[in-house]
Z-matrix of the N, CA and C atoms (Angstrom, degrees):
N
C 1 1.423
C 2 1.539 1 109.08
N 3 1.317 2 116.44 1 136.72
C 4 1.442 3 122.84 2 -177.13
C 5 1.530 4 110.38 3 -97.86
N 6 1.321 5 116.82 4 136.53
C 7 1.427 6 120.44 5 176.55
C 8 1.548 7 110.18 6 -106.30
N 9 1.296 8 116.45 7 171.57
C 10 1.458 9 120.43 8 178.96
C 11 1.497 10 110.86 9 -60.01
N 12 1.322 11 118.02 10 -35.49
C 13 1.447 12 122.76 11 -178.78
C 14 1.571 13 112.08 12 -65.94
N 15 1.319 14 115.86 13 -14.33
C 16 1.500 15 120.49 14 179.13
C 17 1.530 16 111.01 15 -64.11
N 18 1.325 17 118.64 16 -30.25
C 19 1.448 18 122.04 17 -174.15
C 20 1.521 19 111.05 18 -78.57
N 21 1.341 20 115.74 19 128.88
C 22 1.433 21 120.63 20 -176.78
C 23 1.536 22 112.41 21 -84.90
N 24 1.341 23 117.02 22 -26.02
C 25 1.428 24 120.91 23 -178.80
C 26 1.537 25 109.00 24 -73.72
N 27 1.322 26 115.97 25 119.62
C 28 1.472 27 121.84 26 -176.96
C 29 1.527 28 112.61 27 -57.42
N 30 1.360 29 116.12 28 -39.90
C 31 1.450 30 119.97 29 -179.34
C 32 1.524 31 113.37 30 -63.39
N 33 1.350 32 114.38 31 -40.76
C 34 1.443 33 120.58 32 179.00
C 35 1.518 34 109.24 33 -65.46
N 36 1.304 35 117.68 34 -48.17
C 37 1.487 36 121.30 35 178.14
C 38 1.542 37 110.79 36 -57.05
N 39 1.283 38 115.52 37 -44.08
C 40 1.471 39 120.66 38 -178.49
C 41 1.527 40 110.96 39 -61.92
N 42 1.322 41 116.65 40 -49.04
C 43 1.468 42 119.88 41 -179.19
C 44 1.514 43 111.65 42 -68.34
N 45 1.349 44 116.44 43 -36.75
C 46 1.458 45 119.19 44 176.78
C 47 1.528 46 111.84 45 -66.83
N 48 1.335 47 118.66 46 -28.00
C 49 1.470 48 120.33 47 178.47
C 50 1.523 49 110.44 48 -83.92
N 51 1.315 50 118.34 49 -25.37
C 52 1.467 51 121.18 50 179.87
C 53 1.545 52 109.44 51 -76.42
N 54 1.322 53 117.56 52 -36.04
C 55 1.463 54 120.55 53 -176.88
C 56 1.519 55 113.75 54 -56.98
N 57 1.365 56 119.68 55 -48.32
C 58 1.445 57 115.51 56 178.19
C 59 1.546 58 113.98 57 -62.11
N 60 1.350 59 116.37 58 -30.62
C 61 1.443 60 119.39 59 176.17
C 62 1.531 61 111.52 60 -64.51
N 63 1.345 62 115.46 61 -41.11
C 64 1.451 63 121.61 62 178.66
C 65 1.552 64 110.49 63 -65.30
N 66 1.329 65 114.80 64 -39.23
C 67 1.446 66 119.07 65 176.88
C 68 1.516 67 111.46 66 -66.48
N 69 1.318 68 117.64 67 -40.21
C 70 1.450 69 121.90 68 178.59
C 71 1.521 70 111.96 69 -59.05
N 72 1.327 71 115.20 70 -39.92
C 73 1.494 72 120.60 71 179.14
C 74 1.505 73 111.92 72 -71.94
N 75 1.302 74 116.92 73 -35.17
C 76 1.474 75 120.96 74 -176.19
C 77 1.542 76 110.60 75 -130.24
N 78 1.308 77 117.93 76 59.87
C 79 1.446 78 119.87 77 -179.24
C 80 1.541 79 110.14 78 -63.57
N 81 1.325 80 113.56 79 147.63
C 82 1.457 81 119.93 80 178.13
C 83 1.510 82 115.03 81 92.58
N 84 1.305 83 116.93 82 1.30
C 85 1.485 84 122.02 83 177.35
C 86 1.517 85 110.32 84 -85.56
N 87 1.327 86 115.60 85 164.28
C 88 1.455 87 122.74 86 179.29
C 89 1.549 88 109.33 87 -101.12
N 90 1.329 89 116.02 88 168.95
C 91 1.469 90 121.82 89 -177.01
C 92 1.510 91 114.45 90 -48.77
N 93 1.337 92 119.84 91 -48.17
C 94 1.487 93 118.71 92 -178.77
C 95 1.536 94 114.09 93 -57.68
N 96 1.305 95 117.35 94 -28.72
C 97 1.441 96 120.25 95 179.96
C 98 1.531 97 111.66 96 -68.63
N 99 1.318 98 117.17 97 -26.53
C 100 1.467 99 120.39 98 -177.64
C 101 1.519 100 112.49 99 -95.01
N 102 1.339 101 117.83 100 -16.22
C 103 1.478 102 120.68 101 -175.74
C 104 1.511 103 113.31 102 -58.98
N 105 1.332 104 117.69 103 -48.96
C 106 1.454 105 120.52 104 -179.36
C 107 1.511 106 111.41 105 -70.44
N 108 1.301 107 116.95 106 -33.97
C 109 1.469 108 120.12 107 -178.79
C 110 1.533 109 110.42 108 -66.48
N 111 1.325 110 118.14 109 -38.81
C 112 1.418 111 123.75 110 -177.53
C 113 1.546 112 112.41 111 -87.44
N 114 1.334 113 114.65 112 -29.25
C 115 1.460 114 119.59 113 178.11
C 116 1.501 115 113.78 114 79.96
N 117 1.351 116 117.68 115 45.33
C 118 1.473 117 121.87 116 177.73
C 119 1.536 118 108.76 117 -129.79
N 120 1.306 119 116.16 118 170.55
C 121 1.475 120 121.64 119 176.57
C 122 1.522 121 109.43 120 -74.04
N 123 1.309 122 115.20 121 167.77
C 124 1.473 123 121.54 122 178.17
C 125 1.510 124 109.30 123 -62.04
N 126 1.333 125 117.72 124 -44.40
C 127 1.473 126 121.94 125 -178.68
C 128 1.533 127 111.03 126 -64.20
N 129 1.322 128 116.94 127 -41.36
C 130 1.459 129 120.64 128 178.32
C 131 1.512 130 110.85 129 -64.83
N 132 1.354 131 115.95 130 -41.73
C 133 1.477 132 119.68 131 177.56
C 134 1.518 133 110.86 132 -59.49
N 135 1.345 134 116.02 133 -45.16
C 136 1.458 135 118.38 134 179.40
C 137 1.510 136 112.04 135 -61.88
N 138 1.339 137 117.20 136 -37.92
C 139 1.472 138 121.25 137 177.37
C 140 1.544 139 110.16 138 -64.51
N 141 1.337 140 116.84 139 -47.64
C 142 1.473 141 120.73 140 -179.56
C 143 1.514 142 111.41 141 -60.14
N 144 1.327 143 116.35 142 -45.38
C 145 1.474 144 119.83 143 179.24
C 146 1.511 145 110.70 144 -62.23
N 147 1.322 146 117.99 145 -41.46
C 148 1.483 147 120.00 146 177.84
C 149 1.530 148 110.10 147 -63.48
N 150 1.305 149 117.71 148 -43.03
C 151 1.470 150 120.15 149 -179.95
C 152 1.550 151 110.36 150 -61.73
N 153 1.323 152 117.21 151 -43.31
C 154 1.439 153 120.05 152 -178.71
C 155 1.535 154 110.95 153 -67.80
N 156 1.337 155 116.80 154 -33.50
C 157 1.484 156 120.96 155 176.04
C 158 1.517 157 109.43 156 -67.15
N 159 1.333 158 117.31 157 -44.26
C 160 1.462 159 121.50 158 -178.78
C 161 1.532 160 112.94 159 -59.47
N 162 1.321 161 118.81 160 -34.61
C 163 1.460 162 119.99 161 179.70
C 164 1.537 163 111.63 162 -91.39
N 165 1.321 164 116.23 163 3.34
C 166 1.472 165 120.09 164 172.97
C 167 1.504 166 115.41 165 80.36
N 168 1.330 167 117.96 166 23.26
C 169 1.476 168 120.76 167 -177.95
C 170 1.534 169 111.84 168 -92.11
N 171 1.331 170 116.13 169 -29.67
C 172 1.448 171 120.24 170 178.57
C 173 1.531 172 109.74 171 -135.37
N 174 1.352 173 116.25 172 163.52
C 175 1.449 174 120.66 173 177.49
C 176 1.515 175 108.23 174 -144.60
N 177 1.334 176 114.70 175 154.06
C 178 1.431 177 120.79 176 176.83
C 179 1.512 178 108.26 177 -101.40
N 180 1.308 179 117.98 178 128.35
C 181 1.450 180 122.05 179 -176.81
C 182 1.534 181 108.65 180 -122.52
N 183 1.324 182 113.77 181 144.44
C 184 1.466 183 120.65 182 175.99
C 185 1.491 184 113.77 183 99.75
N 186 1.354 185 115.44 184 166.73
C 187 1.433 186 121.26 185 -179.64
C 188 1.485 187 112.50 186 -126.37
N 189 1.332 188 118.06 187 -30.68
C 190 1.459 189 121.48 188 -179.47
C 191 1.542 190 109.48 189 -84.59
N 192 1.306 191 116.53 190 142.04
C 193 1.487 192 120.95 191 -177.13
C 194 1.516 193 112.13 192 -57.27
N 195 1.298 194 118.66 193 -34.93
C 196 1.467 195 121.42 194 -176.10
C 197 1.537 196 113.10 195 -79.68
N 198 1.329 197 117.17 196 -17.64
C 199 1.468 198 118.97 197 -174.78
C 200 1.528 199 114.26 198 -121.45
N 201 1.331 200 116.81 199 2.26
C 202 1.466 201 118.05 200 -177.57
C 203 1.542 202 110.61 201 -103.26
N 204 1.320 203 114.04 202 157.69
C 205 1.454 204 117.72 203 179.35
C 206 1.505 205 111.87 204 176.38
N 207 1.324 206 115.05 205 -174.01
C 208 1.486 207 121.70 206 -176.92
C 209 1.514 208 110.82 207 -96.05
N 210 1.342 209 113.93 208 141.81
C 211 1.469 210 121.26 209 -179.28
C 212 1.524 211 108.36 210 -136.95
N 213 1.299 212 115.62 211 152.23
C 214 1.479 213 120.23 212 172.70
C 215 1.520 214 107.77 213 -71.72
N 216 1.324 215 116.39 214 145.28
C 217 1.465 216 120.62 215 175.29
C 218 1.515 217 108.86 216 -84.20
N 219 1.311 218 115.53 217 165.42
C 220 1.467 219 121.26 218 176.58
C 221 1.556 220 109.62 219 -60.16
N 222 1.340 221 114.38 220 -33.54
C 223 1.497 222 118.98 221 -179.29
C 224 1.536 223 109.50 222 -58.37
N 225 1.300 224 118.50 223 -44.69
C 226 1.456 225 122.60 224 -178.38
C 227 1.515 226 112.29 225 -74.69
N 228 1.349 227 116.42 226 -37.20
C 229 1.455 228 119.95 227 178.95
C 230 1.545 229 112.45 228 -64.43
N 231 1.346 230 116.13 229 -25.23
C 232 1.441 231 119.95 230 -179.03
C 233 1.514 232 113.16 231 -82.44
N 234 1.355 233 116.98 232 -14.15
C 235 1.448 234 120.53 233 -176.47
C 236 1.522 235 110.44 234 -78.95
């Protein structure tokens, strides 16, 4: 399992660490809502969200477009 610290590029680490904070402030939002806040492209945002999901820090909940979004996992909330 890869953690945020695995990335050697300082910019990537920084943005990957800012994204969970943005999600914590606005849980339940979808990727486009975080793109402008973080300042990355749509593809980069999708990659960052996937990476954070893979390490168990965030999860996507819901099935309907109006009610689904990203949330912090209990694992991250306990840190």
